[in-house]
Backbone atoms as SQL, in Angstrom:
CREATE TABLE atoms (id INTEGER PRIMARY KEY, chain TEXT, resi INTEGER, resn TEXT, atom TEXT, x REAL, y REAL, z REAL);
INSERT INTO atoms VALUES
  (1, 'A', 1, 'MET', 'N', -66.146, -35.200, -16.112),
  (2, 'A', 1, 'MET', 'CA', -66.758, -34.282, -16.562),
  (3, 'A', 1, 'MET', 'C', -66.470, -33.345, -17.837),
  (4, 'A', 2, 'SER', 'N', -67.429, -33.594, -18.251),
  (5, 'A', 2, 'SER', 'CA', -67.401, -33.349, -20.037),
  (6, 'A', 2, 'SER', 'C', -67.557, -31.224, -19.842),
  (7, 'A', 3, 'GLY', 'N', -66.178, -31.325, -21.522),
  (8, 'A', 3, 'GLY', 'CA', -66.165, -29.640, -21.624),
  (9, 'A', 3, 'GLY', 'C', -67.194, -29.460, -22.588),
  (10, 'A', 4, 'PHE', 'N', -67.488, -28.458, -22.703),
  (11, 'A', 4, 'PHE', 'CA', -68.645, -27.944, -23.447),
  (12, 'A', 4, 'PHE', 'C', -67.661, -26.628, -24.251),
  (13, 'A', 5, 'VAL', 'N', -67.917, -26.168, -25.939),
  (14, 'A', 5, 'VAL', 'CA', -67.842, -25.007, -26.161),
  (15, 'A', 5, 'VAL', 'C', -69.213, -24.549, -26.228),
  (16, 'A', 6, 'ILE', 'N', -69.505, -23.396, -26.378),
  (17, 'A', 6, 'ILE', 'CA', -71.128, -22.490, -26.623),
  (18, 'A', 6, 'ILE', 'C', -70.805, -21.657, -27.610),
  (19, 'A', 7, 'ALA', 'N', -71.926, -21.043, -28.827),
  (20, 'A', 7, 'ALA', 'CA', -71.206, -20.432, -29.406),
  (21, 'A', 7, 'ALA', 'C', -72.418, -19.961, -30.139),
  (22, 'A', 8, 'ASN', 'N', -72.436, -18.090, -29.759),
  (23, 'A', 8, 'ASN', 'CA', -73.886, -17.353, -30.199),
  (24, 'A', 8, 'ASN', 'C', -73.597, -16.578, -31.037),
  (25, 'A', 9, 'ILE', 'N', -73.646, -16.876, -32.523),
  (26, 'A', 9, 'ILE', 'CA', -72.793, -15.920, -33.423),
  (27, 'A', 9, 'ILE', 'C', -73.737, -15.463, -34.868),
  (28, 'A', 10, 'ASP', 'N', -73.475, -14.632, -35.471),
  (29, 'A', 10, 'ASP', 'CA', -73.762, -14.065, -36.341),
  (30, 'A', 10, 'ASP', 'C', -72.605, -14.436, -37.414),
  (31, 'A', 11, 'VAL', 'N', -73.717, -15.013, -38.284),
  (32, 'A', 11, 'VAL', 'CA', -72.594, -14.618, -39.625),
  (33, 'A', 11, 'VAL', 'C', -72.808, -14.086, -40.270),
  (34, 'A', 12, 'LYS', 'N', -71.676, -13.100, -40.910),
  (35, 'A', 12, 'LYS', 'CA', -72.081, -12.060, -42.147),
  (36, 'A', 12, 'LYS', 'C', -71.364, -12.349, -43.494),
  (37, 'A', 13, 'ASP', 'N', -70.642, -13.148, -44.198),
  (38, 'A', 13, 'ASP', 'CA', -70.897, -13.893, -45.045),
  (39, 'A', 13, 'ASP', 'C', -70.941, -15.159, -44.933),
  (40, 'A', 14, 'SER', 'N', -72.329, -15.777, -45.224),
  (41, 'A', 14, 'SER', 'CA', -72.110, -17.221, -45.605),
  (42, 'A', 14, 'SER', 'C', -71.084, -18.101, -46.529),
  (43, 'A', 15, 'GLU', 'N', -70.907, -17.067, -47.582),
  (44, 'A', 15, 'GLU', 'CA', -70.327, -18.415, -48.706),
  (45, 'A', 15, 'GLU', 'C', -68.384, -18.071, -47.961),
  (46, 'A', 16, 'ALA', 'N', -67.918, -17.671, -47.262),
  (47, 'A', 16, 'ALA', 'CA', -66.465, -17.487, -46.379),
  (48, 'A', 16, 'ALA', 'C', -67.056, -18.502, -45.577),
  (49, 'A', 17, 'TYR', 'N', -67.486, -18.274, -44.733),
  (50, 'A', 17, 'TYR', 'CA', -67.889, -18.818, -43.564),
  (51, 'A', 17, 'TYR', 'C', -67.794, -20.530, -43.847),
  (52, 'A', 18, 'LYS', 'N', -68.607, -21.282, -44.598),
  (53, 'A', 18, 'LYS', 'CA', -68.710, -22.603, -45.325),
  (54, 'A', 18, 'LYS', 'C', -67.007, -23.174, -45.251),
  (55, 'A', 19, 'GLU', 'N', -66.123, -22.335, -45.752),
  (56, 'A', 19, 'GLU', 'CA', -64.769, -23.347, -46.038),
  (57, 'A', 19, 'GLU', 'C', -64.049, -23.065, -43.894),
  (58, 'A', 20, 'TYR', 'N', -64.683, -21.775, -43.251),
  (59, 'A', 20, 'TYR', 'CA', -64.455, -21.949, -41.647),
  (60, 'A', 20, 'TYR', 'C', -64.931, -23.382, -41.502),
  (61, 'A', 21, 'VAL', 'N', -66.370, -24.400, -41.820),
  (62, 'A', 21, 'VAL', 'CA', -67.102, -25.407, -41.195),
  (63, 'A', 21, 'VAL', 'C', -65.963, -26.415, -41.708),
  (64, 'A', 22, 'GLY', 'N', -65.321, -26.473, -43.221),
  (65, 'A', 22, 'GLY', 'CA', -65.411, -27.790, -43.837),
  (66, 'A', 22, 'GLY', 'C', -64.030, -27.798, -43.107),
  (67, 'A', 23, 'LYS', 'N', -63.464, -26.670, -42.151),
  (68, 'A', 23, 'LYS', 'CA', -61.882, -26.786, -42.196),
  (69, 'A', 23, 'LYS', 'C', -61.809, -27.133, -40.582),
  (70, 'A', 24, 'VAL', 'N', -63.248, -26.563, -39.673),
  (71, 'A', 24, 'VAL', 'CA', -63.317, -26.971, -38.375),
  (72, 'A', 24, 'VAL', 'C', -63.413, -27.956, -37.514),
  (73, 'A', 25, 'VAL', 'N', -64.208, -29.181, -37.962),
  (74, 'A', 25, 'VAL', 'CA', -65.284, -29.904, -37.966),
  (75, 'A', 25, 'VAL', 'C', -63.436, -30.746, -37.763),
  (76, 'A', 26, 'PRO', 'N', -62.239, -31.148, -38.740),
  (77, 'A', 26, 'PRO', 'CA', -61.455, -32.417, -37.705),
  (78, 'A', 26, 'PRO', 'C', -61.220, -32.062, -37.378),
  (79, 'A', 27, 'THR', 'N', -60.658, -30.796, -36.868),
  (80, 'A', 27, 'THR', 'CA', -60.067, -30.105, -35.654),
  (81, 'A', 27, 'THR', 'C', -60.903, -30.555, -33.913),
  (82, 'A', 28, 'VAL', 'N', -61.718, -30.061, -34.424),
  (83, 'A', 28, 'VAL', 'CA', -62.749, -31.122, -33.489),
  (84, 'A', 28, 'VAL', 'C', -62.493, -32.262, -32.799),
  (85, 'A', 29, 'LYS', 'N', -62.561, -33.173, -33.761),
  (86, 'A', 29, 'LYS', 'CA', -62.506, -34.608, -33.920),
  (87, 'A', 29, 'LYS', 'C', -61.942, -35.133, -33.217),
  (88, 'A', 30, 'LYS', 'N', -60.678, -34.256, -33.810),
  (89, 'A', 30, 'LYS', 'CA', -59.310, -34.862, -33.800),
  (90, 'A', 30, 'LYS', 'C', -59.248, -34.962, -32.236),
  (91, 'A', 31, 'PHE', 'N', -60.132, -33.486, -31.116),
  (92, 'A', 31, 'PHE', 'CA', -59.828, -33.139, -30.138),
  (93, 'A', 31, 'PHE', 'C', -61.034, -34.346, -29.173),
  (94, 'A', 32, 'GLY', 'N', -61.243, -35.052, -30.020),
  (95, 'A', 32, 'GLY', 'CA', -62.941, -35.822, -28.964),
  (96, 'A', 32, 'GLY', 'C', -63.744, -34.867, -29.074),
  (97, 'A', 33, 'GLY', 'N', -63.723, -34.358, -29.308),
  (98, 'A', 33, 'GLY', 'CA', -64.867, -33.245, -30.244),
  (99, 'A', 33, 'GLY', 'C', -66.249, -33.931, -30.747),
  (100, 'A', 34, 'GLU', 'N', -67.660, -33.538, -30.365),
  (101, 'A', 34, 'GLU', 'CA', -68.280, -33.734, -31.347),
  (102, 'A', 34, 'GLU', 'C', -69.498, -32.783, -31.057),
  (103, 'A', 35, 'TYR', 'N', -70.193, -32.628, -32.246),
  (104, 'A', 35, 'TYR', 'CA', -71.595, -31.134, -31.939),
  (105, 'A', 35, 'TYR', 'C', -72.542, -31.552, -31.396),
  (106, 'A', 36, 'ILE', 'N', -73.511, -30.943, -30.883),
  (107, 'A', 36, 'ILE', 'CA', -74.263, -31.390, -30.358),
  (108, 'A', 36, 'ILE', 'C', -75.926, -30.979, -30.387),
  (109, 'A', 37, 'VAL', 'N', -75.516, -29.509, -30.662),
  (110, 'A', 37, 'VAL', 'CA', -76.511, -28.305, -32.067),
  (111, 'A', 37, 'VAL', 'C', -75.076, -27.001, -33.278),
  (112, 'A', 38, 'ARG', 'N', -75.452, -27.701, -33.646),
  (113, 'A', 38, 'ARG', 'CA', -75.334, -26.918, -35.145),
  (114, 'A', 38, 'ARG', 'C', -76.475, -26.224, -35.885),
  (115, 'A', 39, 'ALA', 'N', -76.534, -24.746, -35.354),
  (116, 'A', 39, 'ALA', 'CA', -77.885, -24.245, -35.759),
  (117, 'A', 39, 'ALA', 'C', -78.674, -24.896, -35.527),
  (118, 'A', 40, 'GLY', 'N', -80.294, -24.789, -36.887),
  (119, 'A', 40, 'GLY', 'CA', -80.812, -25.502, -36.249),
  (120, 'A', 40, 'GLY', 'C', -82.068, -24.041, -36.065),
  (121, 'A', 41, 'GLU', 'N', -83.470, -24.537, -35.720),
  (122, 'A', 41, 'GLU', 'CA', -84.931, -24.331, -35.664),
  (123, 'A', 41, 'GLU', 'C', -84.508, -23.835, -33.721),
  (124, 'A', 42, 'TYR', 'N', -84.992, -22.509, -33.176),
  (125, 'A', 42, 'TYR', 'CA', -84.962, -22.168, -32.203),
  (126, 'A', 42, 'TYR', 'C', -86.189, -21.393, -32.004),
  (127, 'A', 43, 'LYS', 'N', -86.937, -21.220, -30.723),
  (128, 'A', 43, 'LYS', 'CA', -87.667, -19.999, -30.521),
  (129, 'A', 43, 'LYS', 'C', -87.118, -19.270, -28.946),
  (130, 'A', 44, 'VAL', 'N', -87.037, -18.579, -29.247),
  (131, 'A', 44, 'VAL', 'CA', -86.520, -17.179, -27.481),
  (132, 'A', 44, 'VAL', 'C', -87.717, -17.237, -26.893),
  (133, 'A', 45, 'MET', 'N', -87.304, -18.010, -26.000),
  (134, 'A', 45, 'MET', 'CA', -89.012, -18.144, -24.545),
  (135, 'A', 45, 'MET', 'C', -88.244, -17.461, -23.504),
  (136, 'A', 46, 'GLU', 'N', -87.263, -16.803, -23.210),
  (137, 'A', 46, 'GLU', 'CA', -86.876, -15.765, -22.585),
  (138, 'A', 46, 'GLU', 'C', -85.965, -15.037, -22.297),
  (139, 'A', 47, 'GLY', 'N', -86.314, -13.559, -22.116),
  (140, 'A', 47, 'GLY', 'CA', -85.019, -12.808, -22.160),
  (141, 'A', 47, 'GLY', 'C', -84.596, -12.598, -23.766),
  (142, 'A', 48, 'GLU', 'N', -83.209, -12.020, -24.342),
  (143, 'A', 48, 'GLU', 'CA', -82.601, -12.058, -25.821),
  (144, 'A', 48, 'GLU', 'C', -81.859, -12.844, -26.042),
  (145, 'A', 49, 'TRP', 'N', -81.887, -13.779, -27.162),
  (146, 'A', 49, 'TRP', 'CA', -80.625, -13.925, -27.845),
  (147, 'A', 49, 'TRP', 'C', -79.961, -13.642, -29.568),
  (148, 'A', 50, 'GLU', 'N', -79.679, -12.870, -29.131),
  (149, 'A', 50, 'GLU', 'CA', -78.835, -12.254, -29.609),
  (150, 'A', 50, 'GLU', 'C', -78.584, -12.567, -31.341),
  (151, 'A', 51, 'ASN', 'N', -77.731, -13.392, -31.458),
  (152, 'A', 51, 'ASN', 'CA', -77.390, -13.666, -33.071),
  (153, 'A', 51, 'ASN', 'C', -77.776, -15.112, -33.196),
  (154, 'A', 52, 'PRO', 'N', -78.713, -15.392, -33.766),
  (155, 'A', 52, 'PRO', 'CA', -78.617, -16.388, -34.700),
  (156, 'A', 52, 'PRO', 'C', -78.484, -18.448, -35.219),
  (157, 'A', 53, 'ARG', 'N', -77.213, -17.986, -34.803),
  (158, 'A', 53, 'ARG', 'CA', -76.463, -19.498, -35.326),
  (159, 'A', 53, 'ARG', 'C', -76.285, -19.678, -33.913),
  (160, 'A', 54, 'THR', 'N', -76.255, -21.109, -33.116),
  (161, 'A', 54, 'THR', 'CA', -75.498, -21.255, -31.877),
  (162, 'A', 54, 'THR', 'C', -75.468, -22.685, -32.060),
  (163, 'A', 55, 'VAL', 'N', -73.916, -22.949, -31.618),
  (164, 'A', 55, 'VAL', 'CA', -73.611, -23.893, -31.804),
  (165, 'A', 55, 'VAL', 'C', -72.838, -25.119, -30.677),
  (166, 'A', 56, 'ILE', 'N', -73.498, -25.608, -29.940),
  (167, 'A', 56, 'ILE', 'CA', -72.633, -26.300, -29.460),
  (168, 'A', 56, 'ILE', 'C', -71.691, -27.352, -29.404),
  (169, 'A', 57, 'ILE', 'N', -70.497, -27.383, -28.272),
  (170, 'A', 57, 'ILE', 'CA', -69.510, -29.029, -29.024),
  (171, 'A', 57, 'ILE', 'C', -68.939, -29.948, -27.831),
  (172, 'A', 58, 'LYS', 'N', -69.768, -31.049, -27.456),
  (173, 'A', 58, 'LYS', 'CA', -69.136, -31.754, -25.828),
  (174, 'A', 58, 'LYS', 'C', -67.901, -32.106, -26.357),
  (175, 'A', 59, 'PHE', 'N', -66.899, -31.497, -25.768),
  (176, 'A', 59, 'PHE', 'CA', -65.403, -32.492, -25.751),
  (177, 'A', 59, 'PHE', 'C', -65.771, -33.662, -24.029),
  (178, 'A', 60, 'PRO', 'N', -64.761, -33.964, -24.123),
  (179, 'A', 60, 'PRO', 'CA', -64.175, -34.935, -23.507),
  (180, 'A', 60, 'PRO', 'C', -64.881, -34.549, -21.943),
  (181, 'A', 61, 'ASN', 'N', -64.023, -33.911, -21.954),
  (182, 'A', 61, 'ASN', 'CA', -63.932, -32.582, -20.485),
  (183, 'A', 61, 'ASN', 'C', -63.214, -31.272, -20.052),
  (184, 'A', 62, 'TYR', 'N', -63.440, -30.736, -19.715),
  (185, 'A', 62, 'TYR', 'CA', -63.157, -28.919, -20.232),
  (186, 'A', 62, 'TYR', 'C', -61.791, -28.973, -20.192),
  (187, 'A', 63, 'GLU', 'N', -60.393, -29.713, -19.884),
  (188, 'A', 63, 'GLU', 'CA', -59.051, -28.959, -20.330),
  (189, 'A', 63, 'GLU', 'C', -58.841, -29.834, -21.902),
  (190, 'A', 64, 'LYS', 'N', -60.485, -30.539, -22.394),
  (191, 'A', 64, 'LYS', 'CA', -59.682, -31.124, -23.761),
  (192, 'A', 64, 'LYS', 'C', -60.390, -30.171, -24.406),
  (193, 'A', 65, 'ALA', 'N', -61.300, -29.260, -24.064),
  (194, 'A', 65, 'ALA', 'CA', -62.125, -28.599, -24.753),
  (195, 'A', 65, 'ALA', 'C', -60.731, -26.885, -24.747),
  (196, 'A', 66, 'LEU', 'N', -60.530, -26.951, -23.817),
  (197, 'A', 66, 'LEU', 'CA', -59.768, -25.572, -23.780),
  (198, 'A', 66, 'LEU', 'C', -57.835, -26.039, -24.563),
  (199, 'A', 67, 'GLU', 'N', -58.373, -26.868, -25.159),
  (200, 'A', 67, 'GLU', 'CA', -56.654, -27.122, -25.488),
  (201, 'A', 67, 'GLU', 'C', -56.943, -26.946, -26.571),
  (202, 'A', 68, 'TRP', 'N', -57.988, -27.634, -27.762),
  (203, 'A', 68, 'TRP', 'CA', -58.698, -27.425, -28.758),
  (204, 'A', 68, 'TRP', 'C', -58.487, -26.456, -29.220),
  (205, 'A', 69, 'TYR', 'N', -59.042, -25.035, -28.306),
  (206, 'A', 69, 'TYR', 'CA', -59.254, -23.735, -28.478),
  (207, 'A', 69, 'TYR', 'C', -57.828, -23.291, -28.836),
  (208, 'A', 70, 'ASP', 'N', -56.727, -23.516, -28.431),
  (209, 'A', 70, 'ASP', 'CA', -55.292, -23.074, -27.840),
  (210, 'A', 70, 'ASP', 'C', -55.043, -23.758, -28.537),
  (211, 'A', 71, 'SER', 'N', -54.812, -25.070, -29.563),
  (212, 'A', 71, 'SER', 'CA', -54.012, -25.958, -30.449),
  (213, 'A', 71, 'SER', 'C', -53.876, -24.984, -31.778),
  (214, 'A', 72, 'GLU', 'N', -52.839, -26.285, -32.061),
  (215, 'A', 72, 'GLU', 'CA', -52.051, -25.580, -33.614),
  (216, 'A', 72, 'GLU', 'C', -52.762, -25.948, -34.551),
  (217, 'A', 73, 'GLU', 'N', -53.454, -26.515, -34.399),
  (218, 'A', 73, 'GLU', 'CA', -54.448, -27.405, -35.275),
  (219, 'A', 73, 'GLU', 'C', -55.800, -26.313, -35.247),
  (220, 'A', 74, 'TYR', 'N', -56.475, -25.532, -34.700),
  (221, 'A', 74, 'TYR', 'CA', -57.027, -24.623, -34.585),
  (222, 'A', 74, 'TYR', 'C', -56.832, -23.006, -34.651),
  (223, 'A', 75, 'LYS', 'N', -55.709, -23.120, -34.092),
  (224, 'A', 75, 'LYS', 'CA', -55.419, -21.554, -34.580),
  (225, 'A', 75, 'LYS', 'C', -55.529, -20.825, -36.095),
  (226, 'A', 76, 'PRO', 'N', -55.631, -21.954, -36.689),
  (227, 'A', 76, 'PRO', 'CA', -54.963, -20.910, -38.712),
  (228, 'A', 76, 'PRO', 'C', -56.720, -21.438, -38.632),
  (229, 'A', 77, 'VAL', 'N', -57.500, -21.931, -38.582),
  (230, 'A', 77, 'VAL', 'CA', -59.134, -21.969, -38.731),
  (231, 'A', 77, 'VAL', 'C', -59.295, -21.332, -38.248),
  (232, 'A', 78, 'LYS', 'N', -59.462, -20.491, -36.842),
  (233, 'A', 78, 'LYS', 'CA', -59.917, -19.561, -35.961),
  (234, 'A', 78, 'LYS', 'C', -60.095, -18.014, -36.755),
  (235, 'A', 79, 'PRO', 'N', -59.284, -17.611, -37.738),
  (236, 'A', 79, 'PRO', 'CA', -59.478, -15.985, -38.112),
  (237, 'A', 79, 'PRO', 'C', -60.396, -16.434, -38.804),
  (238, 'A', 80, 'ILE', 'N', -60.461, -17.245, -39.814),
  (239, 'A', 80, 'ILE', 'CA', -61.603, -17.887, -41.169),
  (240, 'A', 80, 'ILE', 'C', -62.843, -17.012, -40.276),
  (241, 'A', 81, 'ARG', 'N', -63.198, -17.893, -38.747),
  (242, 'A', 81, 'ARG', 'CA', -64.814, -18.063, -38.285),
  (243, 'A', 81, 'ARG', 'C', -64.471, -16.081, -37.954),
  (244, 'A', 82, 'LEU', 'N', -63.783, -15.559, -37.381),
  (245, 'A', 82, 'LEU', 'CA', -63.535, -14.410, -36.438),
  (246, 'A', 82, 'LEU', 'C', -63.574, -12.823, -37.676),
  (247, 'A', 83, 'LYS', 'N', -63.207, -13.405, -38.680),
  (248, 'A', 83, 'LYS', 'CA', -63.813, -12.536, -40.174),
  (249, 'A', 83, 'LYS', 'C', -64.931, -12.712, -40.570),
  (250, 'A', 84, 'ASN', 'N', -65.851, -13.547, -40.413),
  (251, 'A', 84, 'ASN', 'CA', -66.593, -13.875, -41.152),
  (252, 'A', 84, 'ASN', 'C', -68.112, -13.876, -40.102),
  (253, 'A', 85, 'SER', 'N', -67.806, -13.299, -38.983),
  (254, 'A', 85, 'SER', 'CA', -69.105, -13.732, -38.309),
  (255, 'A', 85, 'SER', 'C', -68.424, -12.559, -36.989),
  (256, 'A', 86, 'VAL', 'N', -69.707, -12.394, -36.306),
  (257, 'A', 86, 'VAL', 'CA', -69.741, -12.191, -35.018),
  (258, 'A', 86, 'VAL', 'C', -70.557, -12.928, -33.864),
  (259, 'A', 87, 'GLY', 'N', -70.238, -12.314, -32.592),
  (260, 'A', 87, 'GLY', 'CA', -70.255, -13.349, -32.088),
  (261, 'A', 87, 'GLY', 'C', -70.191, -13.836, -30.057),
  (262, 'A', 88, 'ASN', 'N', -70.536, -14.493, -29.555),
  (263, 'A', 88, 'ASN', 'CA', -69.936, -15.051, -28.286),
  (264, 'A', 88, 'ASN', 'C', -69.633, -16.275, -28.376),
  (265, 'A', 89, 'MET', 'N', -68.381, -16.473, -27.108),
  (266, 'A', 89, 'MET', 'CA', -68.142, -18.517, -26.872),
  (267, 'A', 89, 'MET', 'C', -67.615, -18.919, -26.027),
  (268, 'A', 90, 'ILE', 'N', -68.220, -19.684, -25.080),
  (269, 'A', 90, 'ILE', 'CA', -67.500, -19.857, -23.694),
  (270, 'A', 90, 'ILE', 'C', -67.346, -21.226, -23.770),
  (271, 'A', 91, 'ILE', 'N', -66.310, -21.505, -22.856),
  (272, 'A', 91, 'ILE', 'CA', -66.261, -23.097, -22.320),
  (273, 'A', 91, 'ILE', 'C', -66.759, -23.234, -21.244),
  (274, 'A', 92, 'ILE', 'N', -67.290, -24.297, -20.911),
  (275, 'A', 92, 'ILE', 'CA', -67.888, -24.640, -19.590),
  (276, 'A', 92, 'ILE', 'C', -67.784, -25.888, -19.397),
  (277, 'A', 93, 'LYS', 'N', -67.410, -26.354, -18.134),
  (278, 'A', 93, 'LYS', 'CA', -67.416, -27.342, -17.442),
  (279, 'A', 93, 'LYS', 'C', -69.286, -27.850, -17.476),
  (280, 'A', 94, 'GLY', 'N', -68.545, -29.188, -17.742),
  (281, 'A', 94, 'GLY', 'CA', -70.356, -29.640, -17.716),
  (282, 'A', 94, 'GLY', 'C', -70.557, -30.935, -16.470),
  (283, 'A', 95, 'VAL', 'N', -71.611, -31.222, -17.160),
  (284, 'A', 95, 'VAL', 'CA', -72.144, -32.384, -15.793),
  (285, 'A', 95, 'VAL', 'C', -71.619, -33.759, -16.524);
């Protein structure tokens, strides 16, 4: 069963956020992650979608997604995202 990271964020400093993007990709790949959605055009069909950027990352399984998030590799990268954006993130089991 795959694991997914789903983040819906609003980037506050796009120049500084570029550093995060450059550093996060290798950590995702190391844990077998694959970007499914990384921003892009969208249309809200129902309800409210709080933030303009959505990211979905697929991992081989739920445990691998959790391992990535808690990893030593991601630990120094995460504060860059937190400093330069606001939003929501979940890790969820998929099919």
